[in-house]
C-alpha positions in Angstrom: 50.8 160.4 -85.1 53.7 159.2 -83.0 53.7 155.6 -81.8 54.1 154.3 -78.3 56.0 151.1 -77.7 53.9 148.1 -77.0 54.5 145.9 -74.0 56.5 142.8 -74.5 55.2 139.5 -75.6 52.0 137.5 -75.8 50.5 135.2 -73.2 52.0 131.9 -74.0 49.8 128.9 -74.8 46.4 130.6 -74.9 44.1 128.5 -77.1 42.4 129.7 -80.2 39.1 129.2 -78.4 40.2 131.5 -75.6 41.2 134.2 -78.2 38.1 133.9 -80.4 35.5 136.6 -80.5 37.8 139.4 -79.4 37.6 141.5 -82.6 36.2 145.0 -82.0 34.9 146.2 -85.3 36.3 146.1 -88.8 39.1 148.5 -87.9 40.8 146.2 -85.4 44.3 145.0 -86.2 47.3 144.1 -84.1 46.4 142.5 -80.8 48.5 141.9 -77.7 46.6 139.9 -75.1 47.2 140.0 -71.4 45.5 137.6 -68.9 42.5 139.8 -68.5 43.2 142.8 -70.7 43.8 143.6 -74.3 46.1 146.2 -75.9 44.7 146.8 -79.3 44.7 149.1 -82.3 41.1 149.9 -83.0 41.3 152.6 -85.6 43.9 153.4 -88.2 46.0 156.4 -87.2 45.0 156.2 -83.6 47.2 155.0 -80.6 46.5 151.7 -78.9 43.8 151.3 -76.4 43.7 149.1 -73.3 40.4 147.3 -73.1 38.6 146.3 -70.0 37.1 142.9 -71.0 33.6 141.8 -70.1 32.9 139.4 -67.3 32.7 136.5 -69.7 35.8 137.3 -71.6 37.9 138.0 -68.5 36.8 134.8 -66.9 37.5 132.8 -70.1 41.0 134.3 -70.2 41.6 133.4 -66.5 40.4 129.9 -67.0 42.7 129.4 -70.1 45.6 130.9 -68.2 45.1 128.6 -65.2 44.8 125.6 -67.6 48.3 126.3 -68.6 49.7 126.4 -65.1 49.1 130.0 -64.1 47.3 131.0 -61.0 46.0 134.1 -59.1 44.5 137.3 -60.3 45.8 137.2 -63.9 49.4 136.2 -64.1 52.1 135.6 -61.4 54.3 138.4 -62.7 54.4 141.8 -61.0 53.9 145.1 -62.8 57.1 146.6 -64.5 57.8 150.2 -65.4 58.1 150.8 -69.1 59.9 154.1 -69.1 57.1 156.6 -69.6 56.6 159.1 -72.5 58.6 162.2 -72.3 59.3 161.4 -68.6 55.6 160.9 -67.9 54.5 157.4 -66.9 52.0 158.0 -64.1 49.8 160.7 -62.7 51.6 162.2 -59.8 48.6 164.4 -58.7 45.7 162.9 -60.5 42.9 165.2 -61.7 39.8 163.6 -63.3 37.4 165.5 -65.6 34.1 163.9 -66.2 32.2 164.7 -69.5 28.6 163.7 -70.2 28.8 163.8 -73.9 25.8 164.6 -76.1 22.2 165.9 -75.9 21.2 162.2 -75.5 21.8 162.5 -71.8 18.8 164.8 -71.4 16.0 162.8 -69.7 17.9 159.6 -70.6 19.7 158.3 -67.5 17.5 155.5 -66.2 20.2 154.0 -64.0 21.3 157.4 -62.5 24.8 156.9 -63.9 25.6 160.6 -64.0 25.1 161.2 -60.3 26.7 157.9 -59.4 29.9 158.7 -61.3 30.1 162.2 -59.9 29.7 161.0 -56.3 32.1 158.1 -56.8 34.9 160.1 -58.3 34.5 162.7 -55.5 35.0 159.9 -53.0 37.9 157.9 -54.2 40.8 160.3 -53.5 42.6 159.6 -50.3 41.0 156.2 -49.9 42.9 153.0 -48.8 41.4 151.3 -51.9 43.1 153.8 -54.3 46.2 154.0 -52.2 47.5 150.9 -54.0 48.5 153.1 -56.9 51.0 155.0 -54.8 53.6 152.2 -54.8 54.1 152.9 -58.6 56.2 155.9 -59.8 57.9 157.6 -62.6 61.5 159.0 -62.9 63.0 155.5 -62.5 64.6 153.2 -65.0 62.7 151.0 -67.4 62.4 147.5 -65.8 61.9 148.8 -62.3 59.5 146.6 -60.2 59.7 148.3 -56.8 60.2 152.1 -56.5 61.4 151.9 -52.8 61.2 155.6 -52.4 62.8 156.5 -55.7 61.1 158.6 -58.4 57.8 160.4 -58.0 54.8 158.2 -57.0 51.2 158.3 -58.2 49.2 160.7 -56.1 46.2 159.8 -53.9 45.0 163.2 -52.8 41.4 164.0 -51.8 38.9 165.5 -54.2 40.4 164.2 -57.5 37.2 165.1 -59.5 38.4 168.4 -60.8 35.2 169.2 -62.8 32.3 167.8 -64.8 30.7 169.1 -68.0 27.3 168.3 -69.5 28.2 168.8 -73.2 24.7 168.7 -74.4 24.4 171.4 -77.0 24.4 168.8 -79.8 24.0 165.1 -80.1 27.0 162.7 -79.8 27.4 160.1 -82.6 25.2 157.1 -82.3 28.3 154.8 -82.1 31.3 157.0 -81.5 34.6 155.9 -82.9 37.9 156.2 -81.1 38.9 159.3 -83.0 35.6 161.0 -82.1 36.0 160.2 -78.5 39.6 161.5 -78.6 38.3 164.7 -80.2 35.8 165.2 -77.4 38.6 164.8 -74.9 40.5 167.6 -76.6 37.3 169.8 -76.5 37.0 169.0 -72.8 40.6 170.1 -72.2 39.7 173.4 -73.9 36.5 173.7 -71.9 38.2 173.3 -68.6 41.1 175.6 -69.6 43.8 173.0 -69.7 45.5 174.4 -72.7 48.9 175.5 -71.4 52.2 173.7 -71.4 52.0 170.8 -68.9 48.4 171.3 -68.0 47.5 167.8 -69.0 50.6 166.0 -67.6 48.6 164.5 -64.7 45.0 164.7 -65.9 42.5 162.3 -67.4 39.2 162.9 -69.1 36.3 160.4 -68.7 34.0 160.6 -71.8 30.7 159.1 -70.7 28.1 158.3 -73.4 24.3 158.1 -72.8 22.0 155.2 -72.5 21.8 153.5 -75.9 24.6 155.5 -77.6 27.7 153.4 -77.0 30.7 152.5 -79.1 30.7 149.4 -81.3 31.9 146.3 -79.3 30.6 147.5 -75.9 29.1 144.8 -73.8 30.5 142.0 -76.1 34.2 142.5 -76.3 34.8 145.2 -73.6 33.2 147.3 -70.9 35.4 150.4 -71.4 38.8 151.4 -72.6 41.5 154.0 -72.0 44.0 155.6 -74.4 45.4 159.0 -75.2 45.5 161.5 -78.1 48.0 164.1 -79.2 46.9 167.8 -79.4 48.3 171.3 -79.3 47.6 171.1 -75.5 49.9 168.2 -75.1 49.1 164.5 -74.9 45.7 163.9 -73.4 44.7 160.8 -71.5 41.0 159.7 -71.7 38.6 156.9 -71.0 35.8 155.8 -73.2 33.1 155.0 -70.6 29.9 153.7 -72.2 26.5 153.6 -70.3 27.6 150.6 -68.3 24.2 149.2 -67.3 23.3 148.8 -70.9 25.5 145.7 -70.9 23.8 144.0 -68.0 25.7 141.2 -66.3 28.4 141.3 -69.0 29.7 144.5 -67.4 28.9 144.0 -63.7 25.2 144.1 -63.1 24.7 142.1 -59.8 28.3 140.9 -59.9 29.1 139.1 -56.6 25.6 140.2 -55.4 26.7 143.8 -55.4 23.6 145.2 -57.0 22.2 146.0 -60.5 24.4 149.1 -60.8 27.6 147.6 -59.4 29.4 147.8 -62.8 29.2 151.6 -63.0 31.8 152.0 -60.2 33.7 148.8 -60.7 34.4 149.7 -64.4 35.2 153.4 -63.8 37.4 152.6 -60.8 39.3 150.1 -62.9 39.8 152.7 -65.7 40.8 155.5 -63.3 43.4 153.5 -61.6 44.8 152.2 -64.8 45.1 155.6 -66.3 46.9 156.8 -63.1 49.5 154.1 -63.4 49.8 153.9 -67.3 48.8 157.3 -68.4 49.9 156.9 -72.0 49.5 153.2 -72.9 51.6 151.3 -72.8 54.6 153.1 -71.3 53.7 153.0 -67.6 53.2 150.0 -65.3 52.2 146.7 -66.9 53.2 143.1 -66.5 55.1 141.2 -69.1 51.8 140.0 -70.7 50.5 143.5 -71.1 48.0 143.6 -68.2 47.7 146.7 -66.1 46.9 147.3 -62.4 43.2 146.6 -63.0 43.3 144.0 -65.6 45.1 141.5 -63.4 42.3 141.7 -60.9 39.3 142.1 -63.2 36.0 140.3 -62.3 37.4 138.1 -59.5 34.3 136.6 -57.8 35.8 134.8 -54.8 38.9 134.4 -52.6 41.7 136.9 -52.4 40.9 140.1 -54.3 37.2 139.4 -55.0 35.2 142.5 -55.9 33.4 144.0 -52.9 31.5 146.9 -51.4 34.0 149.4 -49.9 33.5 152.3 -47.6 35.4 155.5 -48.7 36.7 158.4 -46.5 33.5 160.4 -46.9 31.4 157.5 -45.6 30.0 156.5 -49.0 30.0 152.9 -50.0 30.6 151.7 -53.6 31.3 148.4 -55.3 34.9 148.2 -56.6 37.3 145.6 -57.8 40.7 145.0 -56.3 43.9 146.4 -57.7 47.3 144.7 -58.2 49.9 145.3 -55.5 53.5 144.4 -56.3 54.1 144.6 -52.5 51.5 142.0 -51.5 52.7 138.8 -49.9 56.3 139.9 -49.4 56.7 141.2 -53.0 55.2 138.2 -54.7 52.2 140.4 -55.7 48.5 140.0 -55.5 45.1 141.7 -55.7 44.1 143.9 -52.8 41.2 146.1 -51.8 43.4 148.4 -49.6 47.1 149.3 -49.2 
């Protein structure tokens, strides 16, 4: 397994209290902590993942950061390009493949998460909300902060949901590990015919698990995570998306008064945008603390960048979080709901 370079540094001055309780299972090891995100090795032999922390963990991180003189949606630093992997750092024409993994989905979707995810991912392409990702690019030097027309930007075309698959011929593991989720992403690439050279260069696979069958650590240390795996089909980017409403308020139920199912689209929107701008963690766009475009704006409840209900081009409304814009406020950066 080849290794990706980790982003630079730790958040200075975070207390032991703020960092406590972040272990995710016995296989956790090296940790790099951002203001509201965590780059972590979960499983021996697997690449790092970028974890979307729970409401409580993210807010604790933000409070600790502010106590040490930092303000805003995470840190005051903008996102920086980290060089990419084999020339790939972002998704220039994003295609999202949605997988409902396991026979456990049959008759076991009390929150209607399957239909919500399909509808949401059909809606986001071409939206002002997602347009924030288009200011980030690849084909530029490491250390770049503003593309300014150079390189090739992240795409924001309509109809990004390229396909969905109910893989229900057998049961998924009760608590799937990272390597098992990665293997399902490879199976999905085969199912969708993405097996040729370059066929996964701008794709991501969302592996959704059914009610009650989520990975260890879900709802306590994270709401979801994204990573990648190597395969004969090339490097494959994927998201581990648990059954979000199982975590209740820890992963967005009724966050900002947005409804019991608000976390479904807040969390998946966060992961989709992060994969588009850091396809193979962590060689895309991150700040100097290791936070990605979604981490810096996670679970903001008031003021600039607060999560809100947004209308998409097809007229559908969904709760989403804001995304980090380097261009906001004259280049100072900030969390925005449109760009």
